[in-house]
C-alpha positions as CSV (number, residue, x, y, z in Angstrom):
1,M,8.6,-12.3,31.8
2,L,10.3,-9.9,29.6
3,R,11.6,-12.8,27.7
4,S,8.3,-14.3,27.0
5,T,7.0,-11.0,25.9
6,V,10.1,-10.9,23.4
7,A,9.3,-14.3,22.5
8,L,5.9,-14.0,21.4
9,R,6.3,-10.8,19.7
10,L,8.9,-12.5,17.2
11,A,6.8,-15.2,16.7
12,R,4.2,-13.4,16.0
13,T,2.8,-13.2,12.1
14,L,2.3,-9.7,10.9
15,V,0.6,-10.7,7.5
16,S,-1.6,-13.8,6.9
17,W,-4.4,-14.7,4.3
18,A,-6.9,-17.2,3.8
19,R,-9.6,-18.1,1.4
20,A,-12.8,-16.3,2.2
21,S,-14.1,-18.4,-1.1
22,E,-13.0,-20.5,-3.7
23,N,-11.9,-17.8,-5.9
24,V,-11.3,-15.1,-2.9
25,A,-8.7,-14.4,-0.4
26,H,-8.5,-12.1,2.7
27,F,-5.0,-10.9,2.9
28,K,-4.9,-9.2,6.4
29,L,-1.9,-6.8,8.1
30,N,-1.3,-7.9,11.6
31,N,1.2,-5.1,13.1
32,P,-0.2,-3.3,16.5
33,P,-0.9,-0.9,17.1
34,V,-0.9,0.9,13.6
35,N,0.0,-1.7,10.9
36,A,3.6,0.0,10.4
37,I,5.5,-1.3,7.1
38,S,8.5,-2.8,8.8
39,K,11.1,-5.2,7.5
40,Q,9.4,-8.0,9.0
41,L,6.1,-7.2,7.4
42,I,7.2,-6.4,4.1
43,T,9.4,-9.8,4.0
44,E,6.0,-11.7,5.4
45,A,3.8,-10.0,2.9
46,K,6.2,-10.9,-0.3
47,Q,6.4,-14.6,0.6
48,A,2.4,-14.5,1.6
49,W,1.3,-12.7,-1.5
50,S,3.3,-15.2,-3.7
51,D,2.1,-18.4,-1.7
52,M,-1.7,-16.5,-2.5
53,E,-1.1,-16.7,-6.1
54,A,0.2,-19.9,-6.2
55,S,-3.4,-21.1,-4.5
56,G,-5.2,-20.7,-7.2
57,V,-7.3,-17.8,-6.2
58,Q,-8.4,-15.4,-8.4
59,G,-8.7,-12.1,-6.3
60,A,-8.1,-10.9,-2.8
61,V,-9.4,-8.1,-0.6
62,I,-6.3,-6.5,1.1
63,T,-7.7,-5.2,5.1
64,T,-6.9,-6.1,8.7
65,D,-8.8,-7.0,11.8
66,N,-8.1,-3.2,13.2
67,K,-10.8,-1.0,13.2
68,K,-9.1,2.3,13.0
69,V,-5.9,2.0,11.1
70,F,-5.7,0.1,7.6
71,C,-1.9,0.7,7.6
72,A,0.2,3.7,8.8
73,G,2.6,3.1,6.1
74,I,6.6,3.3,6.2
75,N,7.8,2.2,9.8
76,L,10.2,5.6,10.0
77,P,12.7,4.7,12.7
78,E,14.0,1.6,10.3
79,I,15.0,4.1,8.0
80,I,16.0,7.1,9.9
81,D,18.6,5.1,12.7
82,T,20.3,2.9,9.6
83,T,23.0,2.8,7.7
84,E,22.6,3.1,3.8
85,A,23.1,-0.5,2.9
86,Q,20.3,-1.4,5.3
87,F,17.9,1.7,4.0
88,C,18.5,0.8,0.5
89,E,17.3,-3.3,1.3
90,Y,14.3,-1.7,3.2
91,Y,13.4,0.6,0.3
92,G,13.8,-2.1,-1.7
93,L,11.5,-4.8,-0.2
94,F,8.9,-1.9,0.3
95,E,8.7,-1.1,-3.4
96,G,9.3,-4.7,-4.7
97,F,6.2,-5.6,-2.5
98,M,4.4,-2.5,-4.1
99,R,5.1,-3.9,-7.4
100,Q,4.1,-7.0,-6.2
101,V,0.5,-6.0,-5.9
102,L,0.4,-3.8,-8.5
103,M,1.1,-6.1,-11.0
104,S,-0.5,-9.3,-9.9
105,P,-2.5,-11.5,-11.7
106,L,-5.2,-11.8,-9.5
107,A,-8.0,-9.0,-9.5
108,T,-7.9,-6.8,-6.2
109,V,-9.6,-4.8,-3.4
110,A,-8.2,-2.6,-0.5
111,A,-11.0,-3.2,2.2
112,I,-10.2,0.4,4.4
113,P,-11.5,0.5,7.8
114,G,-9.9,3.8,9.0
115,F,-6.5,5.4,9.1
116,A,-3.9,4.9,5.8
117,P,-1.8,7.9,5.2
118,A,1.6,7.8,3.2
119,G,2.6,4.4,2.5
120,G,-1.1,3.2,3.7
121,T,-2.5,5.3,0.5
122,V,0.4,3.7,-1.5
123,L,-1.0,0.4,-0.6
124,A,-4.2,1.3,-1.6
125,L,-3.5,3.0,-4.9
126,C,-1.6,-0.5,-5.9
127,C,-5.4,-2.2,-5.7
128,D,-7.7,-2.1,-8.9
129,Y,-10.6,-1.0,-6.5
130,R,-10.3,0.8,-3.1
131,I,-13.4,1.3,-0.7
132,S,-13.5,2.7,2.8
133,V,-15.5,3.8,5.2
134,P,-17.1,7.3,6.6
135,S,-14.8,9.6,8.8
136,D,-14.4,13.2,9.4
137,K,-11.0,12.7,10.3
138,P,-8.2,13.1,7.6
139,T,-7.5,9.4,7.1
140,I,-6.1,9.4,3.8
141,G,-3.2,10.9,1.7
142,L,0.2,10.9,0.2
143,T,1.9,12.8,3.4
144,E,5.4,11.2,2.7
145,V,6.7,15.4,2.7
146,A,5.1,15.9,5.8
147,V,7.9,13.3,7.5
148,G,10.2,14.8,5.2
149,I,10.7,12.1,2.5
150,A,10.2,13.0,-1.3
151,A,8.2,10.6,-2.7
152,P,10.1,8.7,-5.8
153,S,8.7,8.9,-9.2
154,W,7.2,5.2,-8.9
155,I,4.6,7.2,-6.7
156,M,3.9,10.4,-8.2
157,E,3.3,8.5,-11.6
158,M,0.9,6.1,-9.9
159,A,-0.7,9.2,-8.4
160,K,-1.2,10.8,-11.7
161,L,-2.7,7.9,-13.0
162,N,-5.3,7.6,-10.2
163,L,-6.0,11.3,-9.1
164,G,-4.4,13.5,-12.4
165,F,-1.5,15.6,-12.6
166,R,-2.6,18.7,-11.2
167,N,-3.9,16.7,-7.9
168,A,-1.1,14.3,-7.9
169,E,1.6,17.0,-7.9
170,Y,-0.6,19.3,-5.7
171,D,-1.1,16.6,-2.9
172,L,2.6,15.4,-3.0
173,C,3.8,18.9,-2.5
174,L,2.0,19.4,0.4
175,G,1.6,16.3,2.3
176,R,-2.1,16.3,2.3
177,A,-4.4,14.0,4.3
178,M,-8.2,14.3,4.0
179,P,-11.5,13.0,5.0
180,P,-12.6,9.7,2.7
181,Q,-15.1,12.0,1.1
182,E,-12.3,14.2,-0.4
183,A,-10.5,11.2,-0.8
184,L,-13.4,10.0,-3.2
185,E,-13.9,13.0,-5.0
186,R,-10.3,13.3,-5.6
187,G,-9.6,9.8,-6.8
188,Y,-8.5,8.0,-4.2
189,L,-11.0,5.9,-3.8
190,H,-13.9,4.2,-5.7
191,E,-16.2,4.2,-3.1
192,I,-17.4,4.9,0.9
193,V,-19.9,2.2,2.5
194,P,-20.6,1.5,6.3
195,A,-18.1,-0.2,8.2
196,E,-20.4,-3.2,8.6
197,D,-21.2,-3.0,4.4
198,L,-16.8,-3.1,4.2
199,L,-15.8,-6.6,3.3
200,P,-19.7,-7.7,1.9
201,R,-18.9,-4.9,-1.0
202,A,-15.3,-5.4,-1.6
203,H,-16.6,-9.1,-2.6
204,T,-19.3,-8.1,-4.5
205,V,-16.9,-6.0,-6.5
206,L,-14.4,-8.8,-7.3
207,E,-17.2,-11.1,-8.3
208,A,-17.9,-8.5,-10.9
209,Y,-14.1,-8.3,-11.9
210,L,-14.0,-12.3,-12.0
211,A,-17.1,-12.4,-14.1
212,A,-15.3,-10.6,-16.7
213,P,-14.4,-12.9,-19.7
214,A,-11.0,-14.6,-19.6
215,H,-10.2,-12.0,-16.6
216,V,-9.7,-9.6,-19.4
217,C,-10.4,-6.5,-17.7
218,V,-7.8,-7.3,-15.0
219,V,-5.7,-8.6,-17.6
220,Q,-6.0,-4.8,-19.4
221,Q,-5.2,-2.7,-16.1
222,K,-2.1,-5.0,-15.6
223,R,-0.7,-4.6,-19.2
224,E,-1.6,-1.0,-19.4
225,R,0.7,-0.5,-15.7
226,K,3.5,-2.6,-17.3
227,E,3.5,-0.5,-20.0
228,R,3.9,2.4,-18.1
229,R,6.8,1.3,-15.6
230,E,8.9,0.2,-18.4
231,K,8.7,3.7,-19.8
232,E,9.5,5.1,-16.4
233,T,13.1,4.9,-14.8
234,Y,12.0,5.3,-11.5
235,A,14.5,6.3,-9.7
236,V,14.9,8.1,-6.8
237,H,16.2,11.7,-6.9
238,T,16.2,12.7,-3.1
239,Y,15.6,11.0,0.3
240,S,14.6,14.3,2.4
241,L,13.3,17.9,1.7
242,R,15.0,18.7,5.1
243,Q,18.7,19.0,5.0
244,T,19.4,19.4,8.7
245,D,19.5,16.1,9.5
246,P,22.9,14.2,8.4
247,R,20.6,10.9,9.5
248,L,18.5,11.8,6.1
249,S,21.0,12.6,3.7
250,F,22.3,9.3,2.4
251,F,19.2,8.3,0.2
252,P,20.6,7.3,-3.2
253,S,20.7,9.3,-6.1
254,S,19.7,6.4,-7.9
255,L,17.7,3.3,-7.1
256,S,15.5,0.8,-9.5
257,L,14.3,-2.8,-9.3
C-alpha cells in the first residue's frame, strides 16, 4: 500500500493547462493541500508554460481547483534543509518561472479563489490582472519576512510598480497579510467578485485585453517591464533576517539569472 501511495504521488501532475476557448487557456496549480511551490511544481510549470505559449493561445488564466488556497508560496522545507547548491538551483527555478510569467507574450489573469501569501502573491503580481473573492481573513500579502526571508530586489521592484514605494516598503518590512478588500485598496488586486463569477470575470477581462489592436496593450506592458528589469541588478543581498539558524546562513550574496 505504501509503495502504491508513493508511486501515485510521483506520477501526479502538479501543473496542467488546457484550452478554455480558441484563444484562452486555463493554467492550473494542483499540489495539495496548499499548492506549495515545490521544485517539482516549478519544473513542471516552466515546461507547461512553454508548451502553452507554443500552442497559439493568446491569453491565460492562472488558477486552481482548490477553493480555499490559490498558492501558499515557497515550499519552505526544500530551502531550509538543503545545501547551498541545492538552494541556488531551487531559487533559480523559482525566479525563472516568475520571469516567464511576467514577461510572457500572453495576456495573463490571476483568478485567486483563496489564500495566496508570499510566493502566491508574487505569482499573482506577475500577472497583468488579478481578481479574488470576498473574505474577512488575511489571504494576500508579501509575507516573506514573517518566516525570516528577505525578499530579493526584483520582488521589491515589482511590488513598487503595483503598490507604490511606501506601501511596498512597509508591507515587505512587516510581512503583512491582509483581507482582499484591503489588498484591493493597496494595489494587489484589481477586482473582487463572488466566487461563482471568478472564472467568467477572468475571461471577460482577457477578452478586453485580446480585443486591443495587434495585442498592443500587452506588448506595451511587457516592454516597460523588460526595460525596468534591465536597469535592475536583481541581486539577492541576504537570505534571512534571522541569524540564529545556521541552516539559513548560506543565502548567496549575489544571484541573478
